[in-house]
Each structure stands twice: as structure tokens, then as C-alpha cells.
PLY file of the C-alpha trace (Angstrom):
ply
format ascii 1.0
element vertex 357
property float x
property float y
property float z
element edge 356
property int vertex1
property int vertex2
end_header
-78.96 -39.72 -49.68
-78.44 -40.89 -46.10
-76.93 -38.33 -43.64
-73.19 -38.48 -42.92
-72.41 -40.52 -39.89
-69.79 -40.02 -37.20
-67.64 -42.79 -35.83
-69.14 -45.33 -33.48
-70.08 -43.99 -30.03
-67.34 -46.06 -28.45
-64.69 -43.97 -30.26
-66.26 -40.55 -29.68
-64.25 -39.96 -26.53
-61.09 -40.88 -28.39
-62.06 -38.49 -31.20
-62.62 -35.65 -28.76
-59.19 -36.31 -27.29
-57.63 -36.28 -30.74
-59.43 -33.09 -31.63
-58.07 -31.42 -28.50
-54.60 -32.46 -29.68
-55.30 -30.83 -33.04
-56.60 -27.70 -31.27
-53.28 -27.55 -29.42
-51.39 -27.88 -32.70
-53.41 -25.08 -34.34
-52.72 -22.80 -31.36
-48.97 -23.17 -31.99
-49.13 -22.23 -35.68
-47.08 -19.06 -36.08
-48.93 -16.16 -37.68
-52.37 -17.70 -37.14
-54.54 -15.46 -34.91
-55.86 -17.17 -31.82
-59.54 -16.59 -32.63
-59.01 -17.93 -36.15
-57.26 -21.02 -34.77
-60.18 -21.58 -32.39
-62.75 -21.13 -35.13
-60.91 -23.53 -37.43
-60.57 -26.03 -34.61
-64.26 -25.84 -33.82
-65.10 -26.54 -37.48
-62.68 -29.43 -37.55
-64.34 -30.84 -34.43
-67.41 -31.29 -36.62
-65.74 -32.35 -39.89
-62.91 -34.63 -38.84
-64.87 -37.23 -36.87
-66.92 -37.91 -40.04
-65.44 -40.66 -42.18
-63.71 -39.43 -45.31
-66.08 -41.16 -47.69
-69.13 -39.71 -45.92
-68.14 -36.02 -45.71
-70.00 -33.50 -47.77
-68.23 -30.81 -49.79
-68.12 -28.16 -47.06
-66.63 -30.61 -44.58
-63.99 -31.60 -47.13
-63.09 -27.94 -47.56
-62.71 -27.51 -43.81
-60.55 -30.61 -43.60
-58.42 -29.43 -46.54
-58.05 -25.99 -44.95
-56.93 -27.57 -41.67
-54.38 -29.69 -43.50
-53.10 -26.64 -45.38
-52.61 -24.73 -42.13
-50.90 -27.62 -40.35
-48.72 -28.50 -43.35
-47.80 -24.84 -43.65
-46.68 -24.82 -40.03
-44.68 -27.99 -40.68
-43.06 -26.35 -43.69
-42.32 -23.19 -41.68
-40.57 -25.22 -39.00
-38.66 -27.17 -41.66
-37.57 -23.94 -43.36
-36.54 -22.44 -40.04
-34.47 -25.54 -39.23
-32.76 -25.33 -42.63
-32.08 -21.62 -42.11
-30.65 -22.19 -38.63
-28.47 -25.02 -39.92
-27.17 -22.73 -42.64
-26.45 -20.03 -40.04
-24.61 -22.56 -37.87
-22.52 -23.65 -40.85
-21.64 -20.04 -41.58
-20.76 -19.46 -37.91
-18.53 -22.53 -37.91
-16.74 -21.24 -40.99
-16.30 -17.83 -39.34
-15.16 -19.28 -35.99
-12.14 -21.10 -37.43
-10.28 -17.99 -38.73
-11.30 -15.99 -35.67
-9.92 -18.71 -33.40
-6.70 -18.70 -35.39
-6.56 -14.90 -35.14
-6.99 -15.08 -31.34
-4.23 -17.69 -31.07
-1.96 -15.52 -33.20
-2.77 -12.47 -31.05
-2.04 -14.45 -27.87
1.34 -15.48 -29.29
2.03 -11.86 -30.21
1.19 -10.74 -26.67
3.61 -13.32 -25.24
6.36 -12.18 -27.60
5.76 -8.49 -26.87
5.65 -9.18 -23.12
8.95 -11.06 -23.27
10.50 -8.26 -25.33
9.19 -5.67 -22.88
10.72 -7.60 -19.97
14.03 -7.79 -21.84
14.09 -4.03 -22.40
12.98 -3.44 -18.82
15.96 -5.43 -17.57
18.24 -3.54 -19.97
16.84 -0.26 -18.65
17.51 -1.38 -15.08
21.10 -2.23 -16.01
21.64 1.17 -17.67
20.09 2.84 -14.62
22.57 1.06 -12.36
25.41 2.05 -14.72
24.17 5.65 -14.65
24.11 5.68 -10.85
27.60 4.17 -10.75
28.89 6.81 -13.20
27.19 9.54 -11.18
28.83 8.28 -7.99
32.23 8.12 -9.71
31.83 11.72 -10.88
30.81 12.84 -7.40
33.85 11.11 -5.91
36.15 12.63 -8.56
34.71 16.09 -7.99
35.00 15.62 -4.22
38.62 14.53 -4.56
39.43 17.48 -6.82
37.61 19.89 -4.52
39.49 18.57 -1.48
42.78 18.89 -3.35
41.88 22.41 -4.45
41.30 23.26 -0.79
44.75 21.86 0.05
46.31 23.89 -2.76
44.58 27.02 -1.52
45.95 26.44 1.97
49.40 25.84 0.53
49.21 29.04 -1.52
48.11 30.90 1.58
51.08 29.52 3.52
53.48 30.51 0.75
51.94 33.97 0.58
52.24 34.23 4.36
55.95 33.32 4.26
56.52 35.79 1.44
54.74 38.47 3.43
56.86 37.69 6.51
59.99 37.84 4.40
59.23 41.01 2.45
57.26 43.04 4.95
58.86 42.02 8.24
62.14 40.10 8.10
63.76 42.17 5.33
62.96 45.62 6.85
63.96 44.49 10.33
67.19 42.91 9.02
68.19 46.05 7.14
67.28 48.38 10.05
66.65 52.10 9.75
63.08 51.87 11.04
61.55 54.14 13.56
61.41 52.67 17.04
57.65 52.50 17.19
57.41 50.93 13.73
60.19 48.47 14.54
58.51 47.41 17.81
55.21 46.89 15.98
56.84 44.76 13.27
58.70 42.65 15.83
55.44 41.93 17.68
53.68 41.03 14.42
56.63 38.86 13.36
56.67 36.91 16.62
52.89 36.43 16.37
53.06 35.09 12.79
56.06 32.83 13.52
54.17 31.00 16.22
52.95 28.34 13.79
56.30 27.69 12.09
57.65 25.36 14.73
60.97 27.17 15.18
63.29 26.38 18.07
62.25 27.98 21.30
65.67 29.62 21.78
65.43 31.41 18.46
61.85 32.51 19.14
63.02 33.99 22.44
66.03 35.72 20.84
64.13 37.24 17.88
62.83 40.39 19.64
66.26 41.28 21.08
68.24 40.46 17.93
65.91 42.27 15.51
65.48 45.11 17.98
69.14 46.07 17.55
70.45 48.00 14.60
72.55 45.93 12.14
75.84 47.47 13.34
74.94 46.85 17.00
74.23 43.15 16.58
76.62 40.61 17.93
77.48 37.27 16.43
74.57 35.57 18.16
72.14 38.24 17.01
73.45 37.94 13.47
73.09 34.14 13.63
69.48 34.47 14.80
68.64 36.94 12.05
70.34 34.83 9.35
68.80 31.62 10.60
65.29 33.15 10.55
65.85 34.53 7.06
67.01 31.12 5.86
64.13 29.36 7.55
61.56 31.66 5.96
63.30 31.37 2.56
63.34 27.57 2.88
59.66 27.55 3.74
58.90 29.65 0.69
61.01 27.39 -1.53
59.41 24.25 -0.10
55.91 25.65 -0.62
56.75 26.64 -4.20
58.14 23.16 -4.92
55.07 21.56 -3.40
52.85 23.76 -5.54
54.82 22.75 -8.62
54.42 19.09 -7.79
50.73 19.59 -7.07
50.15 20.83 -10.62
50.40 17.32 -12.03
48.10 15.94 -9.36
45.57 18.69 -9.98
45.69 18.01 -13.72
45.16 14.30 -13.09
42.19 14.94 -10.81
40.72 17.41 -13.28
41.17 14.81 -16.00
39.44 12.23 -13.79
36.51 14.60 -13.32
36.26 15.23 -17.05
36.45 11.51 -17.82
33.82 10.71 -15.18
31.63 13.50 -16.51
31.93 12.15 -20.06
31.05 8.64 -18.87
28.08 10.02 -16.98
26.90 11.79 -20.13
27.22 8.58 -22.10
25.41 6.61 -19.41
22.64 9.20 -19.28
22.19 9.16 -23.06
22.07 5.37 -23.01
19.57 5.42 -20.18
17.33 7.85 -22.08
17.59 5.65 -25.18
16.78 2.48 -23.23
13.89 4.22 -21.48
12.42 5.17 -24.86
12.91 1.63 -26.16
11.18 0.29 -23.05
8.26 2.68 -23.51
8.00 1.65 -27.16
7.91 -2.07 -26.28
5.42 -1.33 -23.51
3.16 0.51 -25.95
3.51 -2.34 -28.44
2.56 -4.89 -25.78
-0.46 -2.82 -24.74
-1.53 -2.53 -28.38
-1.31 -6.31 -28.87
-3.26 -6.88 -25.66
-5.96 -4.49 -26.88
-6.01 -6.29 -30.23
-6.26 -9.63 -28.42
-9.14 -8.33 -26.32
-11.01 -7.15 -29.40
-10.50 -10.43 -31.26
-11.36 -12.51 -28.19
-14.58 -10.54 -27.67
-15.50 -10.99 -31.32
-14.84 -14.74 -31.09
-16.85 -15.08 -27.88
-19.78 -13.19 -29.38
-19.71 -15.47 -32.42
-19.46 -18.58 -30.22
-22.33 -17.25 -28.11
-24.39 -16.69 -31.24
-23.58 -20.19 -32.51
-24.58 -21.64 -29.14
-27.86 -19.75 -29.36
-28.36 -21.01 -32.92
-27.75 -24.62 -31.86
-30.24 -24.16 -29.04
-32.76 -22.74 -31.51
-32.08 -25.68 -33.83
-32.60 -28.17 -31.03
-35.82 -26.48 -29.96
-37.10 -26.23 -33.53
-36.30 -29.89 -34.25
-38.00 -30.92 -31.02
-41.05 -28.78 -31.87
-41.20 -30.28 -35.37
-40.91 -33.83 -34.05
-43.58 -33.23 -31.41
-45.81 -31.55 -33.99
-45.39 -34.33 -36.54
-45.84 -37.13 -34.03
-48.70 -35.35 -32.30
-51.19 -32.96 -33.94
-50.12 -33.61 -37.56
-50.12 -37.41 -37.23
-53.45 -37.26 -35.41
-54.87 -34.97 -38.08
-53.66 -37.24 -40.89
-55.09 -40.36 -39.32
-58.48 -38.71 -38.72
-58.68 -36.96 -42.08
-57.96 -40.11 -44.10
-59.95 -42.71 -42.19
-62.86 -44.38 -43.90
-65.85 -46.27 -42.63
-64.96 -49.85 -41.62
-66.24 -52.59 -43.96
-68.33 -54.18 -41.22
-70.22 -50.95 -40.63
-70.74 -50.57 -44.40
-72.30 -54.04 -44.56
-74.60 -53.24 -41.65
-75.71 -50.06 -43.29
-77.08 -51.92 -46.42
-80.86 -52.61 -45.81
-82.11 -56.18 -46.15
-84.71 -56.95 -48.82
-88.23 -57.12 -47.40
-89.79 -60.64 -47.53
-92.44 -61.18 -50.18
-95.88 -61.29 -48.55
-98.06 -64.27 -49.07
-100.80 -63.82 -51.55
0 1
1 2
2 3
3 4
4 5
5 6
6 7
7 8
8 9
9 10
10 11
11 12
12 13
13 14
14 15
15 16
16 17
17 18
18 19
19 20
20 21
21 22
22 23
23 24
24 25
25 26
26 27
27 28
28 29
29 30
30 31
31 32
32 33
33 34
34 35
35 36
36 37
37 38
38 39
39 40
40 41
41 42
42 43
43 44
44 45
45 46
46 47
47 48
48 49
49 50
50 51
51 52
52 53
53 54
54 55
55 56
56 57
57 58
58 59
59 60
60 61
61 62
62 63
63 64
64 65
65 66
66 67
67 68
68 69
69 70
70 71
71 72
72 73
73 74
74 75
75 76
76 77
77 78
78 79
79 80
80 81
81 82
82 83
83 84
84 85
85 86
86 87
87 88
88 89
89 90
90 91
91 92
92 93
93 94
94 95
95 96
96 97
97 98
98 99
99 100
100 101
101 102
102 103
103 104
104 105
105 106
106 107
107 108
108 109
109 110
110 111
111 112
112 113
113 114
114 115
115 116
116 117
117 118
118 119
119 120
120 121
121 122
122 123
123 124
124 125
125 126
126 127
127 128
128 129
129 130
130 131
131 132
132 133
133 134
134 135
135 136
136 137
137 138
138 139
139 140
140 141
141 142
142 143
143 144
144 145
145 146
146 147
147 148
148 149
149 150
150 151
151 152
152 153
153 154
154 155
155 156
156 157
157 158
158 159
159 160
160 161
161 162
162 163
163 164
164 165
165 166
166 167
167 168
168 169
169 170
170 171
171 172
172 173
173 174
174 175
175 176
176 177
177 178
178 179
179 180
180 181
181 182
182 183
183 184
184 185
185 186
186 187
187 188
188 189
189 190
190 191
191 192
192 193
193 194
194 195
195 196
196 197
197 198
198 199
199 200
200 201
201 202
202 203
203 204
204 205
205 206
206 207
207 208
208 209
209 210
210 211
211 212
212 213
213 214
214 215
215 216
216 217
217 218
218 219
219 220
220 221
221 222
222 223
223 224
224 225
225 226
226 227
227 228
228 229
229 230
230 231
231 232
232 233
233 234
234 235
235 236
236 237
237 238
238 239
239 240
240 241
241 242
242 243
243 244
244 245
245 246
246 247
247 248
248 249
249 250
250 251
251 252
252 253
253 254
254 255
255 256
256 257
257 258
258 259
259 260
260 261
261 262
262 263
263 264
264 265
265 266
266 267
267 268
268 269
269 270
270 271
271 272
272 273
273 274
274 275
275 276
276 277
277 278
278 279
279 280
280 281
281 282
282 283
283 284
284 285
285 286
286 287
287 288
288 289
289 290
290 291
291 292
292 293
293 294
294 295
295 296
296 297
297 298
298 299
299 300
300 301
301 302
302 303
303 304
304 305
305 306
306 307
307 308
308 309
309 310
310 311
311 312
312 313
313 314
314 315
315 316
316 317
317 318
318 319
319 320
320 321
321 322
322 323
323 324
324 325
325 326
326 327
327 328
328 329
329 330
330 331
331 332
332 333
333 334
334 335
335 336
336 337
337 338
338 339
339 340
340 341
341 342
342 343
343 344
344 345
345 346
346 347
347 348
348 349
349 350
350 351
351 352
352 353
353 354
354 355
355 356
């Protein structure tokens, strides 16, 4: 049997180039050790250039093994592409509800923010009402306090007139006092009458008139004594009447204080209630924002994963296309080629001419 022949010398360079392409394809087979890929490539360098119909059994086994490895790599890439496509489909199905959940959470945040702003404005209004009620109470208390001070002064004036009448005017009018005591009372009386605004003539006549005993007083002295008694009595009566009239005013101002105090209490309670409502809406808004953040992060991670999957799909499809159009196509063309008919005809030996006898 004649030895297996390689392709014509003119195509040897092209075969070497094709074999290098196959070497490159074997090096990219996942799971195939590098030294094994090199060994298989070296064997294929010997077997593949031989025409299919001229290979011996061992060469056919090498070629079949090479095809098995390359087809396995093709199948692995195809399976990976199918798996990635399935993952992308699952991601797309998961993205839709997550997107809807994010949109719902965003709407909830807007609603909670608007509600928080509404309660914040209501709280500001109740705070202004509280301050107004507080100011009204302070004014009412100030008015009552000022009036109480006036009443105290009026009571002091009335008590002063009563003291003048009972402790000075009456004893001096009735007489019978010791000279030293009488002189002391007259001096005290003149000193306390200085603020009453009496006529100057009476003020001048008081010491002389009250200094005399009742039976020694003349008509003028008696007039001075009586006039002073009447004046002091009138002042007492006027002060008493003024105090009576002041009772209604004091009651009204006390009532105003109580009313202002009640309104302040109501305003304070309302402010506390509104403050709590505001804090509740604020907490609700913060909770929805936290929920939105969680859902947004989950969506972004899923979108990021889908983007990565699409990139893997694109790379895998490109690798498969390059592999099929390159090493696998080259391998298929070399493994299935047969000896051209012209070369077969040349290989048949011509019959030797019959020698002459």
C-alpha cells in the first residue's frame, strides 16, 4: 500500500497557517489543559494535512478527537449563551415589578412629603396662636397686677385717712390730752395732711385751733376743726366708694386672666398635638424614603446584573461566531478534504510497453 501523501507543496504554507488557527482555537477551549491542547495540536499538524481518504486509522482517531474537542467547545459556548439568555429573561421579568415598586415608593414619598409639609404649616400656625395666647395672658396679668397695685395704694390712702380720723382728729377735737401728747399729735397731723391738698389758710390755722381746748375755741377755730373732720370723712367715703367700684373692675380683669389662661392651655395642648402629628408624618416620610432607597438599590443591582449578563451574552456570541468562522470552519474544511481527481489520475502508474521479441 502506498504511503499517505500530504497536500501539494504549494498548499503546505496555507496548511501551516490553518493549523496555527486550529492551535489558537484549541488554546481557547475551556477546561482543556494547555499542554494537552498543545499536544493535540501537534498531532493534528501531522494528521490534518493528509487527505481524508489517505489517512490511516491512528490519524483518523486524532482527527476525530480534535473534532470532538472543538465541537465540545462549540456546544459549551452554545449552552452558555442559552443559559445567559435564560438569565436575562428572568432578570427582565424581575425588573418589571421592581420598577413598579420603585415608582410606587416614589409616589408614596411625594405624598408623605406633602403631608409632612401640611402638618409643618399647621404646627407653625398653632405655634403662632400659642405665642399670641401667651402674650394675651401676659398683658391680662400685667393689667390685673397694675390694677392690684392701684387698689393697694387706694386701700393705703383709705387706711391713712381712717388713722388720721381715729388717732389724731378725733382725740384732738374732743380735747383732754396732755400738752406734750397734744403737741405731738398736732405735729403728726400737720405732717400727714401735707398731701391732702387742703387750703393753705386751714393748714395754717390747724395747730392753733386744735391746740385749744374745745371750750376755748372760737367760731373760727370750730369751723377749722369741723371742716377738717368733714374733709377727712369725705376722703374716707370717697376712697371706700372707689374701692367698691374697683371690685367690678378687678373681677373683670381676673376673669380676663382666667380666660386668657384657659385659651393658652388650649393653644398649648393643640400645639403639643400638632407637634406629635408632625413628628409622626416626618417619621412616615423617612420610612418611605428608606423603603424607596432599599427598592431603588435592589432595582439598580438587578439592572447592573442584567447589563453584565447582556455583555456576557454579546461576548459569548462573538466568541462563538469567531470560533465557528475561524478554527472550527478551518478544521472542518481540512478534516473533510479529499485528494483532487487530477492528483488521483496522476498517481495511477502507466502500463509498461511490451518489449519487442
